[in-house]
C-alpha positions in Angstrom: 14.0 4.9 -43.7 15.2 2.0 -45.9 18.7 1.5 -47.4 18.5 0.3 -51.1 21.7 -1.1 -52.6 22.0 -0.9 -56.5 24.7 -2.3 -58.8 25.7 -0.1 -61.8 26.2 -2.4 -64.8 28.5 0.1 -66.6 30.6 1.1 -63.6 31.6 -1.6 -61.0 30.4 0.5 -58.0 27.7 0.1 -55.4 25.2 2.9 -55.0 23.5 3.1 -51.6 20.4 5.3 -51.3 18.5 6.2 -48.1 14.9 5.9 -49.1 11.8 7.3 -47.5 8.7 5.2 -48.4 6.8 8.3 -49.6 9.5 9.3 -52.1 9.1 6.3 -54.5 8.6 8.5 -57.6 11.8 10.6 -56.9 13.8 7.4 -56.5 12.6 6.0 -59.8 13.5 9.4 -61.5 16.9 9.2 -59.9 17.5 5.8 -61.6 16.4 7.1 -65.0 18.3 10.4 -65.1 21.4 9.7 -63.0 22.3 6.1 -63.9 20.8 6.4 -67.4 18.1 4.3 -69.2 20.5 1.8 -70.9 22.4 0.7 -67.9 19.5 0.9 -65.5 16.4 -0.1 -67.4 16.0 -3.4 -65.7 17.0 -2.0 -62.4 14.3 0.6 -62.7 11.5 -2.0 -63.1 13.0 -4.2 -60.4 13.4 -1.3 -57.9 9.9 0.0 -58.6 8.3 -3.4 -58.1 10.5 -3.9 -55.0 9.3 -0.6 -53.6 5.7 -1.6 -54.1 6.5 -4.8 -52.2 8.2 -2.7 -49.5 5.2 -0.5 -49.3 2.8 -3.4 -49.0 5.0 -5.1 -46.4 5.1 -1.8 -44.4 1.4 -1.4 -44.6 0.9 -5.0 -43.4 3.5 -4.5 -40.7 1.7 -1.4 -39.4 -1.6 -3.2 -39.3 0.0 -6.2 -37.6 1.7 -4.0 -35.0 -1.6 -2.1 -34.4 -3.4 -5.5 -34.0 -0.7 -6.7 -31.5 -0.9 -3.5 -29.6 -4.7 -3.7 -29.4 -4.5 -7.3 -28.0 -1.6 -6.3 -25.7 -3.6 -3.4 -24.2 -6.5 -5.7 -23.6 -4.2 -8.3 -22.0 -2.5 -5.7 -19.8 -5.9 -4.5 -18.6 -6.9 -8.0 -17.8 -3.7 -8.7 -15.9 -4.1 -5.4 -14.0 -7.6 -6.3 -12.9 -6.5 -9.7 -11.6 -3.0 -8.9 -10.5 -3.6 -8.4 -6.8 -5.5 -11.7 -6.6 -2.6 -13.5 -8.3 0.0 -11.8 -6.2 -1.9 -12.5 -3.0 -2.3 -16.2 -3.8 1.4 -16.6 -4.7 2.9 -14.7 -1.8 0.2 -15.3 0.9 -0.7 -11.6 0.7 -4.0 -10.7 2.2 -5.6 -8.0 -0.1 -5.9 -4.8 1.9 -8.8 -2.4 2.1 -6.4 0.5 1.3 -5.4 -0.9 -2.1 -8.1 0.7 -4.1 -7.8 4.0 -2.3 -4.0 4.2 -2.9 -4.5 3.2 -6.5 -7.0 6.0 -7.0 -4.6 8.6 -5.6 -1.7 7.8 -8.0 -0.7 10.7 -10.3 -2.8 13.3 -8.5 0.2 15.6 -8.1 0.8 14.6 -4.4 3.1 12.4 -2.4 1.5 9.3 -1.0 2.4 8.7 2.6 1.7 5.3 4.2 2.4 5.0 7.9 1.9 2.2 10.4 3.9 -0.2 12.7 6.6 -2.5 11.3 5.5 -5.8 9.7 1.9 -4.9 9.0 2.5 -5.2 5.3 3.3 -1.6 4.1 6.2 -2.6 1.9 4.3 -5.6 0.5 1.2 -3.5 -0.3 3.2 -0.8 -2.1 5.3 -3.4 -4.0 2.1 -5.1 -5.2 0.6 -1.7 -6.1 3.6 -0.9 -8.4 4.3 -4.4 -9.5 3.4 -3.8 -13.2 5.4 -0.6 -13.4 9.1 0.2 -13.4 9.9 2.0 -10.1 12.9 3.1 -8.1 13.1 1.6 -4.6 15.0 3.5 -1.9 15.5 1.9 1.5 15.8 4.3 4.5 17.5 1.6 6.5 20.4 1.7 4.0 23.1 4.2 5.1 24.1 5.0 1.6 20.6 5.9 0.6 20.1 8.0 3.8 23.3 10.0 3.3 22.8 10.6 -0.4 19.2 11.8 -0.1 19.8 13.9 3.0 22.3 16.1 1.1 20.8 15.9 -2.3 19.9 19.1 -4.2 17.5 19.4 -7.1 19.9 18.3 -9.8 21.1 15.4 -7.7 17.5 14.2 -7.1 16.8 14.4 -10.9 19.9 12.3 -11.5 18.9 9.7 -8.8 15.3 9.4 -10.2 16.4 9.4 -13.9 13.6 8.2 -16.1 11.6 6.5 -13.4 7.9 7.6 -13.1 7.5 6.0 -9.7 9.7 6.3 -6.6 9.1 4.3 -3.4 11.0 5.3 -0.3 10.7 2.9 2.7 11.4 3.7 6.3 11.4 7.4 5.3 11.6 8.6 9.0 15.3 7.6 9.1 16.3 10.1 6.4 17.2 13.7 7.6 15.6 16.6 5.7 13.4 14.2 3.7 10.4 16.5 3.9 12.3 19.2 1.9 13.5 16.6 -0.6 10.0 15.4 -1.2 8.8 19.0 -1.6 11.4 19.5 -4.3 10.4 16.3 -6.2 6.7 17.3 -5.9 7.3 20.8 -7.2 10.2 20.4 -9.7 9.8 16.8 -11.0 6.0 16.8 -11.6 5.7 13.7 -13.7 7.0 11.5 -10.9 4.8 9.7 -8.4 6.5 9.4 -5.0 5.3 6.9 -2.4 6.8 6.9 1.1 6.3 4.6 4.1 7.4 4.7 7.7 6.8 3.2 11.1 7.0 6.2 13.4 4.3 8.8 13.2 6.3 11.2 15.4 9.3 11.3 13.2 7.4 11.3 9.9 5.2 14.2 11.0 8.3 16.1 12.3 10.1 15.6 9.0 7.2 16.1 6.5 4.5 18.1 8.2 5.5 21.7 7.1 7.3 21.0 3.8 4.4 18.7 2.5 1.5 20.9 3.6 -1.0 20.5 0.8 1.3 18.1 -1.1 0.4 14.7 0.4 -2.2 12.1 0.8 -1.6 10.3 4.1 -3.0 6.9 5.1 -2.4 4.6 8.1 -2.1 0.8 7.7 -2.9 -1.4 10.6 -2.5 -5.1 11.3 -5.0 -7.1 9.2 -8.6 -6.1 9.9 -11.4 -8.6 10.5 -13.1 -7.7 7.3 -9.8 -8.2 5.3 -9.3 -11.5 7.1 -12.8 -12.8 6.5 -12.6 -11.8 2.8 -9.4 -13.7 2.5 -10.2 -17.0 4.3 -14.0 -17.0 4.1 -16.8 -16.7 6.7 -16.6 -20.2 8.2 -12.8 -20.4 8.6 -12.7 -16.8 10.0 -15.4 -17.8 12.6 -13.5 -20.9 13.5 -10.4 -18.8 14.2 -12.0 -16.1 16.3 -10.6 -17.5 19.5 -7.1 -17.7 18.0 -7.3 -14.1 16.8 -8.2 -12.9 20.3 -5.0 -14.7 21.5 -2.5 -14.2 18.7 -3.8 -11.1 17.0 -3.9 -10.0 13.4 -0.3 -9.4 12.2 0.1 -10.8 8.6 3.0 -13.1 9.5 1.1 -14.5 12.5 -2.0 -15.3 10.3 0.1 -16.8 7.5 2.3 -19.0 9.7 -0.1 -21.2 11.7 1.6 -23.0 14.5 4.5 -20.5 14.7 2.6 -17.6 16.2 4.5 -17.5 19.5 7.9 -17.3 17.9 6.8 -14.6 15.4 5.3 -12.4 18.1 8.3 -12.9 20.4 10.6 -11.7 17.6 8.2 -8.8 16.8 8.0 -7.5 20.4 11.7 -7.9 21.1 12.9 -6.3 17.9 10.3 -3.7 17.3 9.2 -2.6 20.8 12.5 -3.0 22.7 15.0 -2.1 20.0 13.5 0.0 17.2 11.3 2.3 19.4 14.2 2.8 21.9 16.7 3.6 19.2 14.2 6.0 17.4 13.6 7.9 20.7 17.2 7.7 21.9 16.2 6.0 25.1 18.6 3.6 26.8 16.5 2.3 29.8 14.6 -0.6 28.2 13.4 -1.9 31.6 11.3 1.3 32.1 9.6 0.8 28.8 9.0 -2.8 29.5 7.5 -2.1 33.0 5.2 0.6 31.6 4.0 -1.7 28.8 3.3 -4.5 31.3 1.3 -2.1 33.5 -0.7 -0.9 30.5 -1.3 -4.4 29.2 -2.8 -5.4 32.6 -5.3 -2.5 32.5 -6.9 -2.8 29.0 -10.5 -1.9 29.2 -10.0 0.1 32.4 -9.1 3.8 33.0 -5.4 4.3 33.4 -4.0 6.5 36.2 -0.6 7.9 35.2 0.2 8.5 38.9 -0.4 4.8 39.7 1.7 3.6 36.8 4.5 6.0 37.8 4.5 4.6 41.4 4.4 1.1 40.1 7.4 1.6 37.7 9.3 3.9 40.0 9.4 7.0 37.7 7.6 10.3 37.7 4.3 11.1 36.0 5.9 13.1 33.2 8.1 10.2 32.3 5.1 7.9 32.1 3.3 10.4 29.9 6.3 10.7 27.6 6.6 6.9 27.2 2.9 6.5 26.5 3.1 9.3 23.9 6.0 7.5 22.2 4.2 4.2 22.2 1.1 5.8 20.7 3.1 7.5 17.9 4.8 4.2 17.3 1.4 2.5 16.7 1.6 0.1 19.7 -1.2 1.6 21.8 -4.0 4.2 21.4 -6.0 6.3 23.9 -9.7 6.9 24.3 -10.8 10.1 26.0 -13.8 10.2 28.3 -17.0 11.7 26.8 -18.5 14.5 28.8 -21.0 17.1 27.7 -24.1 17.6 29.9 -23.9 15.9 33.3 -22.0 17.3 36.3 -21.0 13.9 37.6 -19.4 12.7 34.3 -15.7 11.8 34.4 -13.9 14.4 32.2 -10.1 13.9 32.3 -9.4 10.1 32.5 -8.4 7.9 29.6 -8.5 4.3 28.5 -5.6 2.7 26.7 -5.9 -0.1 24.2 -3.4 -2.1 22.2 -3.6 -2.1 18.4 -3.0 -5.9 18.5 -4.1 -8.5 21.0 -1.1 -10.7 20.2 1.4 -8.0 21.1 -0.5 -7.4 24.3 -0.5 -11.1 25.3 3.2 -11.4 24.5 4.0 -8.5 26.7 2.3 -10.2 29.7 3.5 -13.7 28.6 0.0 -15.3 28.6 -1.3 -17.4 25.7 -3.6 -19.6 27.7 -6.8 -20.5 25.8 -9.9 -18.4 26.6 -11.6 -21.0 28.8 -8.7 -20.7 31.3 -8.4 -16.9 31.3 -9.8 -14.3 33.7 -9.3 -11.5 31.1 -11.3 -12.8 28.1 -13.8 -9.9 28.6 -10.9 -7.4 28.4 -9.4 -9.3 25.4 -12.8 -9.1 23.6 -13.1 -5.4 24.3 -9.6 -4.6 23.1 -10.2 -6.6 20.0 -13.5 -4.9 19.2 -12.2 -1.4 19.9 -9.0 -1.9 17.8 -11.0 -3.3 14.9 -13.4 -0.3 15.1 -10.4 2.0 14.9 -9.3 0.3 11.7 -12.8 0.6 10.2 -13.0 4.3 11.1 -9.6 5.0 9.6 -10.1 3.1 6.3 -13.6 4.5 5.7 -12.3 8.0 6.6 -15.1 8.4 9.0 -15.6 11.7 10.9 -16.9 9.8 14.0 -15.1 10.5 17.3 -14.5 7.6 19.7 -14.9 7.9 23.5 -15.9 6.0 26.6 -18.3 7.2 29.3 -18.3 7.0 33.1 -19.7 8.9 36.0 -18.5 9.4 39.6 -21.2 6.9 40.6 -19.4 4.2 38.5 -22.0 4.1 35.8 -20.2 3.4 32.6 -20.4 2.6 28.9 -17.5 0.8 27.2 -17.5 2.7 23.9 -19.3 5.8 22.7 -19.2 7.2 19.2 -20.1 10.8 18.2 -20.8 11.7 14.6 -22.3 15.1 13.9 -25.3 15.2 16.4 -25.6 11.4 16.5 -24.6 9.5 19.6 -24.0 5.7 19.5 -23.3 3.6 22.6 -21.8 0.1 22.7 -21.1 -2.5 25.4 -18.8 -5.4 24.8 -19.7 -8.9 26.2 -18.0 -12.1 25.1 -21.1 -14.0 26.2 -24.4 -13.3 24.4 -26.3 -14.5 27.5 -25.4 -11.5 29.6 -28.0 -8.7 29.5 -27.0 -5.1 29.7 -29.1 -2.0 30.2 -28.1 1.5 29.1 -27.7 3.9 32.1 -30.8 5.9 32.5 -28.9 9.3 32.9 -27.0 8.7 29.7 -30.1 7.7 27.8 -32.1 10.7 28.9 -29.2 13.2 28.3 -28.1 12.0 24.8 -30.9 9.8 23.3 -28.3 7.4 21.8 -28.6 4.2 19.7 -27.4 1.2 21.7 -25.9 -2.2 20.9 -24.4 -4.9 23.0 -21.6 -6.4 20.9 -21.0 -10.1 21.4 -19.5 -12.9 19.4 -22.8 -13.6 17.7 -23.4 -10.1 16.3 -20.0 -8.4 16.2 -20.0 -8.2 12.4 -22.7 -5.6 12.7 -20.3 -3.4 14.7 -17.5 -3.8 12.2 -19.5 -2.7 9.1 
């Protein structure tokens, strides 16, 4: 629509006409028959020629805009392809294996749920994923956000979201009734992609399990995996830091702040383990949690007796079990069950407990001595390898089931993996000199593949 201003030579008035480009002929006729030939003759020619110019300019402008749009789209695609690398370099972000999986699941009609311990990079990953889009960020640690969302109805949720196509809710486990709210958004506001993150599997599952049945894609983010680390720093530098990673672990802040590992781990353990977990579970006796963690940290790689831990700490067996369950759902530790199928003398009920991060384990026992001065380097190596394998199985969405194996005659295998009818056995040895044989009874009963995992060949185990 164009506004054309004409001056009538007979009458001192201004005529303003709203003009559609495709009505040029009608406008010229208007000049002829309404204003008259004598008073408007020159204006007719002028207006007609002006309109032709306007038409040409408009055509040129449309072509120019189309050209700009074409180059803009190509530029945006180029930026999108390289964005994570640029973001990672600027903010010391290590590109995560889950990035492509999360990106592929956007706008599939389901809520994306990302769980994992605090400070493993959940918020950084999602912010990077949505960095080239306008999105609404809601922080579950903010009381105003928590109260507003917990009482919001459908219309309130629509008002909160507005025109945003992406909504990111962090620390979602702190928001009461959030599962129902996410269901409403998923069902009633279908063009919105919701992504939520949280650091407590227990609370997230309780809040979202039933309302989001069939409405979510759920992923777990761990501390940096060895593959992610090596891809970021390169093969040689990663190999040079292997000893450090066994001591200080794989948390992003620990890796990115060389020389400050102790302080970062100390703050992480004191704030997350002894404050957040206790407050989430409503537990007041932090000394019980601390003693149980220390007892577990001293037994990595060994079977854990809940009765022995209970006697050591001075509580009953059920209390120990409840604390261990809490620590597992808070992504501090995980359990391996014993594998038993054919042999009468196989141990069936015992469990091994590992820590998701070596640095957290070493901070709990207060020991960061270098490997040459440690008696537990074999246990550190086993914990590191098993935790890295858990990351690999999770990120690859493998159906393999992890176990350990032992008999009443003390024959044992550190790690056993079952996938369909295939059985794989692994022993972990820091030194490549030590020779290990597979127990004959296990070999004859299950016909497994077998690998001794040491610092020379461990990449084969993590592929």
